[in-house]
N, C-alpha and C positions, 0 to 999 in steps of 0.2 A: 728554499729547502732543498738540499741534495736529494737525488733518487735514481733509481736504476730503471732500465727498461722492464725488469722483471717486476720491481715494485709497481709500475703503472699497469702492467699486465695484470697483476693480482687484483689491483683496484678495479679495473675495467670488469674482470671476472666476478668481483664481489658486487658491483653494482647490477650485473646481470641477474645474480643471484637474487639481490634484493628486490629487483623487479618482479621476479617469480614470487617471491614471498608476499610482496605488496598485493599482486594480483589475486593471490590464494586468499589473502586476509579480507580483500574487498569482497571477493564471492562468500566467504564464511559470514561477513557482516550483512550481506544481503538476504541471506536465508531467513533471519528472523523477522525483516522487512516483508518478505514475501509471504510469510506465514500470518503475520499480522493482517496483511491485506486479505487473505483467504478468510480469516476469522472475522474481518469486518464485512466481508460479502456475505458470510453466514448470518451475521447479525441483522443485516439489511434483509435477507430473506425471512428471518424470525419476526422482524417488525412488520414485515409486509403481511404476514399471517395474522399477526397479533392487531393490526389496523382491521383487517376485514373482520376478525373476529369482534372487535369492538363496535363496528358498524353494524354487524348483525344483532348484538346485544341491545343496542340503542334502538334499532328498528322494533325488536320484539318487546321492548318496553313501552314504546309508542303504541304498538298495536294492543298491548293490555290496558293502556289508558284510554285507548278510543273504544275498547270493549266494555269498559266500565262506563264510560259517558253513554255508549249506545243502550246499556241495561237502564241507566238512570233515565234516559229520554223515553224508553219503552214504557217503564214503570209510570213515568210522569203521564204519558198518553192514556195508560189504563186507568190511572187515578182520576183524571178529569173525565174519563168516559163514565166511571162510576158515579161522579158527581152530577151528571146530566140529569139522572132521575130524580135528583133532589131540588133542582132549580124551579123557581115559580113565575119567573118572567121571561119573555122572549129576548130581552136584552142580556140577561144572564147566560141564557143558553147560547146565544151567539158568541159571547165573550169566551165561554168555555170551549166552544167547538173551535174557535180560532186558537186557543191555548193547544188543543189537541192536534190541529193542523199543523202548527209550529213544532210540536213535538216530534210528530212523524216525518215531517221534511228534514229536522235536524238528524233524525235517526237515519233517514235514507243516505243524507251526506256523510254520516259516520260509517254507514255499511260500505259506501263506496270506499272512503278512506282505509277503512280495514282490509278491503280486497286489495287496494294497490299495496299496502303495507305487507300483506302475505305474499304477494308476488315479488316484492323487494326482498323479503326475508328469504323466499326460495332461491333467488338469484343469488344472495349473498352466501347462502348455505352451500350451493354448488361452488361458488368461487373459493370459500373457505376450505372445501374439500380439495379442491384442485391445487391451491397454493400450499396445502399441508403435504399433498403428494409430492409437489415440486420440491419443497423443502426438505423432505425425506431424501430424495434422490440427490439434492444438491450437497447436503451434508455428508452423504457416504462419498460423493465424489471429492468434496472438500477434505474429508478424512483421509482419502488415498493420497492425495496431492500433498498433504502436510507430512505424511509418512514418508513420501519421496524425498520431500525437502529435508526431513530429520536424516534420513540415510545419506543424503548429498551431503548434509553438513559434517556428519561423522567421517565421511570420506575425505572430504576437503581438510578437515583438521587433522587426518592422519598424514595426508600429503604435506600439510604445512609443517607439522612436526619433523618429518623426514628432511624436507628442504632446509629447515631451520638448522639441523644438526650439520648439514653441509655447508651451510653459511658460516656456523661456527669455526668449522675446520678452516675454511677459505680465510676468514678474518684472521684467524691464528697465524696465516702465512703473510700477513701484510705488516709492514714496519708499523711499531706502535704508534710513533708521532704521525705517520701519514694516515694511519687508521682514525685517530682521533679528529685529524683535519677534515677527514672524509665524513664521519659521522656528523661533525659540526655542520658541514655545508649541507648534508642531505637533510638534517632536521630543518634547516632555514629554507630550504629551497624544493619544498614538496616532495622530497623522497628521491631527487635526482642530483647527485653531487658531481657526475662526471659527464663531460659532453665531447663528442668526436667532431673533430674539424673536417670541414668539407670545402675544399677549394678557399682555405683560408677563413672560413665562416663558420662561427659556433652554431651547432645544429639544433641547440635548444632556443637559444634567444634570437639567433639569425643574425647577430652582429658580425660584421667584418673586422677581422683583428688586425692590430698594426703590425708592421714589419719585425719589430723586436721579438713581440710574442710569437711570431712564426719561427723566427730564428731559435729561440729558446726550445721550442717544441721539436724542431729539427735535429738539434743536439741531443735532446732527450736525457738531460741530466739535471734538470731542475724542475721542480713542481711549478707549472705554469697555470695561471688563473685568469678566466676570461674577465676582461675590464668591465664588461657590461653587466653579465649574471652572476659573476663571482663563483663559478663553476670550475673544476679541474678540467683542463683541456688535454685532449690527446689525438694523436694523427695515427691512424691505423696503417700497419705495413702495407706498401703496395703488393697488388697480386701477384704472385710468383717470386716474391723478393726472398732471398735468402739469409738467414740469420748471419749476423757478423761473428765469425769465428773467434773463440776466446784467445787473448794473448797469453 
């Protein structure tokens, strides 16, 4: 395919503009990911508070169950105590006294359990209060960070729109056939369609180019493709080189 140095220069400029657009698009796409990560962090904080609250509820339920059992054992001991006055034999008296002792011992064990549950309940209440405070602070901070990210996304979208308008103007200056070739390569090659030569080597795939490729590029009159990565090759003008005057 025939082409001029201006065609190639336009193409190189277009790729640089596409790099800018790709970078902006990647930054725009990253914002929702970052926001979702912040929301997940908030969800974890809420889950931590809910977990402590559930622990506290379970401890309070166990405490109520033990208090009911204690009340039953105390009533059992009082009942047997009243029955002592009605027994007629020593064996019956001893049997009732044994039941009273068992009930009192069980009541003592229950009182100990209730005290331990009260201590655990108090500890969990303090932990819940602390975590609720941490959650409130975290949510406020996360809300601010999300607002900053929303503002950043809007700013990036504005820049992207402006750069896209520039890109459209630059694309209009590129030969239609060359532009179509460029777009096809760019789509197949991860957004990079043009590669600079450095000492005869493609700077994208790092493959040394054969002599004929180098000759074609030096002439600068044909579209030259890297034999390895299939990207359009170009060689920059030497530093300080003067453009060839038009005939």
